[in-house]
DONU-509271 format. One record per residue (C-alpha): residue number from 1; chain; y, z, x. Coordinates in steps of 0.001 Angstrom, whole numbers, plus 524288, in hexadecimal, padded with zeros to 5 digits. Layout:
nr,kette,v,w,u
NUM,A,Y,Z,X
...
This chain:
nr,kette,v,w,u
1,A,400E6,93959,CAFEF
2,A,3FDE7,92F33,CA5BA
3,A,403A6,931A7,C9767
4,A,40080,928AE,C8B60
5,A,4071C,92AFD,C7FC9
6,A,3FFC8,9271F,C7307
7,A,4041F,9244D,C64A6
8,A,3FEE4,91B6B,C5975
9,A,40416,90E93,C5D11
10,A,40B65,9104A,C6A3E
11,A,41812,90A4B,C646F
12,A,4200D,9173E,C60DB
13,A,41C7F,92482,C6566
14,A,41564,9211B,C714C
15,A,41CF2,91706,C781C
16,A,4295E,9207D,C73FF
17,A,421B7,92BF2,C7AFB
18,A,41F17,9227F,C86F8
19,A,42C70,91EA2,C893C
20,A,430B6,92D9B,C8922
21,A,42782,9316A,C912C
22,A,429A1,9266D,C9A4E
23,A,4377F,92871,C9AD4
24,A,4352C,937EA,C9C99
25,A,42E22,936DD,CA80D
26,A,43537,92CA3,CAEBD
27,A,440AE,935AC,CAD9F
28,A,43A18,94114,CB2BF
29,A,431DA,944AB,CC0CE
30,A,42581,93E0C,CBA92
31,A,42ACB,93092,CBB91
32,A,42057,92801,CC076
33,A,415C8,93168,CBF12
34,A,41243,9313A,CB02C
35,A,40D4B,92531,CA89C
36,A,41080,923A4,C9AC4
37,A,40A34,91A53,C90F7
38,A,407CB,91A48,C8279
39,A,3FEF5,91569,C797E
40,A,3FA96,91558,C6AF0
41,A,3EE8E,91911,C6435
42,A,3EF0A,90D03,C5B73
43,A,3F022,8FEB0,C5FE2
44,A,3F824,8F968,C554D
45,A,403AD,8F612,C5E2B
46,A,3FE28,8F35E,C6BF0
47,A,4064A,8EA98,C74C5
48,A,412EE,8ED54,C6B57
49,A,41F09,8F401,C7010
50,A,42332,901DB,C6AEC
51,A,428A7,90122,C5C71
52,A,436A9,8FD3C,C5D22
53,A,43AEE,909AF,C57A6
54,A,43479,9113C,C61D9
55,A,43B32,9081D,C6D87
56,A,44945,90A61,C65E5
57,A,44650,91A30,C66F0
58,A,441EE,918F4,C73F3
59,A,44D0E,91059,C7870
60,A,456AE,91A40,C7199
61,A,4523C,924B1,C7C03
62,A,4532E,91ABE,C87B7
63,A,444CD,918F7,C88B6
64,A,43FB6,908F3,C86F7
65,A,43169,90906,C8182
66,A,431B2,8FAAA,C7DAC
67,A,42A27,8F58F,C8746
68,A,41D70,8FE87,C838A
69,A,412E0,8F75C,C7C4B
70,A,408FF,8FE77,C733F
71,A,3FB69,90070,C7817
72,A,3F018,90847,C7210
73,A,3EA33,91487,C7740
74,A,3DD09,91108,C7EC9
75,A,3D306,91902,C85EC
76,A,3D828,91422,C92BB
77,A,3E383,91D2E,C90CD
78,A,3DBEB,9285A,C916B
79,A,3D81C,9249B,C9FCD
80,A,3E6C4,9219B,CA352
81,A,3EE94,92AF0,C9D88
82,A,3EF56,93A53,C9F8E
83,A,3F34A,93D33,C929A
84,A,3F437,93618,C85E4
85,A,3FF2E,93CC5,C7CEE
86,A,3FF67,93812,C6FF0
87,A,40979,937D0,C6459
88,A,40239,93FBC,C5A7F
89,A,3F49A,94478,C55D9
90,A,3F05C,936E2,C50E0
91,A,3F106,93127,C5CAE
92,A,3EB6E,93CAD,C6442
93,A,3DF67,93971,C5C54
94,A,3DF36,92C3E,C5CCE
95,A,3DF94,92DEC,C6CBE
96,A,3D51C,93875,C6C62
97,A,3CCF5,92E1D,C6566
98,A,3CDBF,9254D,C7170
99,A,3CC30,92EC3,C7ACF
100,A,3C084,932F6,C814D
101,A,3BD50,940F8,C8392
102,A,3C4CC,942A2,C90C1
103,A,3D053,93A77,C8B96
104,A,3D371,943BD,C7FA9
105,A,3D870,94D83,C8938
106,A,3E3C3,944AD,C8D92
107,A,3E8B1,9437B,C7E54
108,A,3F2EC,94AD0,C79A8
109,A,3FDAD,94B36,C6F4C
110,A,40B0E,94676,C7567
111,A,4142D,9517D,C70CE
112,A,40A1A,95B41,C7253
113,A,40644,95883,C80E2
114,A,4163B,95754,C8455
115,A,41604,96514,C7ECF
116,A,41E61,962AA,C7241
117,A,412EF,9670B,C6A15
118,A,41CC4,96C2E,C5DE5
119,A,4217E,95DB1,C5DD8
120,A,413DA,9598D,C5800
121,A,40FBF,94A53,C5817
122,A,419B6,93EFC,C5B66
123,A,41B95,938BC,C4EA2
124,A,419D8,92A78,C4BD6
125,A,4270A,92506,C4954
126,A,422AE,916EF,C462B
127,A,4245C,917C2,C372A
128,A,43035,91F74,C39AF
129,A,43F92,91CC6,C3CF5
130,A,44773,91D5F,C4932
131,A,4484B,92CCD,C489E
132,A,43A50,92D87,C4755
133,A,439D6,925B6,C5536
134,A,443B5,92F31,C5AA0
135,A,43B78,93B67,C54DF
136,A,42FDA,93525,C5C50
137,A,43822,932C4,C68AC
138,A,43CAC,94008,C68F5
139,A,42EF1,94536,C694C
140,A,42998,93B9D,C739A
141,A,43440,93D7F,C7C99
142,A,433F1,94C34,C7B4E
143,A,424FD,94B5D,C7EC0
144,A,42921,941D7,C89EC
145,A,432DC,94CE1,C8F02
146,A,42826,95901,C8D7D
147,A,41D47,94FA8,C941E
148,A,42614,94D15,CA0A1
149,A,42879,95A63,CA118
150,A,41A60,95D9F,C9FBC
151,A,415B6,95454,CA8D2
152,A,4220F,9596E,CB358
153,A,41C8A,967AF,CB04C
154,A,40EC3,9659E,CB39A
155,A,4126E,96005,CC004
156,A,40990,9549D,CC000
157,A,4099E,9490A,CB92B
158,A,3FE06,943CE,CBE16
159,A,3F709,94F2C,CB8F8
160,A,3F3FB,95192,CAA37
161,A,3FB4C,95C7B,CA50A
162,A,3F2ED,96307,C9958
């Protein structure tokens, strides 16, 4: 199973979600069997590390995302990944514009696909303060936990659960 998490710039939400997912997967029976990456719908921050506040927030939760580098979502991602999980509806719409007819079926909102529909979207903490990054962390880590449980429940990380 290959999962891609997408936000706008790939410097806050999606690298935090990537870090949370990797940590939760590595601590589960899925270790070594699920690939996780992240990307942004914009190209503003290509090759930049995550926002320093995102790095600090993840570090407070014993996750190191400092080595990640931003990249832009591309058409090849729809071939490479089984699921493309977007932080919010705007990112989902931008990703749909890039996908062909078969690729749109791989797209979903991160929290919704994780089974956390009541949480809605992952808000962008970029213009906020440390507490906004903590709120984002709580959401993406909760999603990571739920995704790991979902993949274990389906019994086949190589398959694509609906």
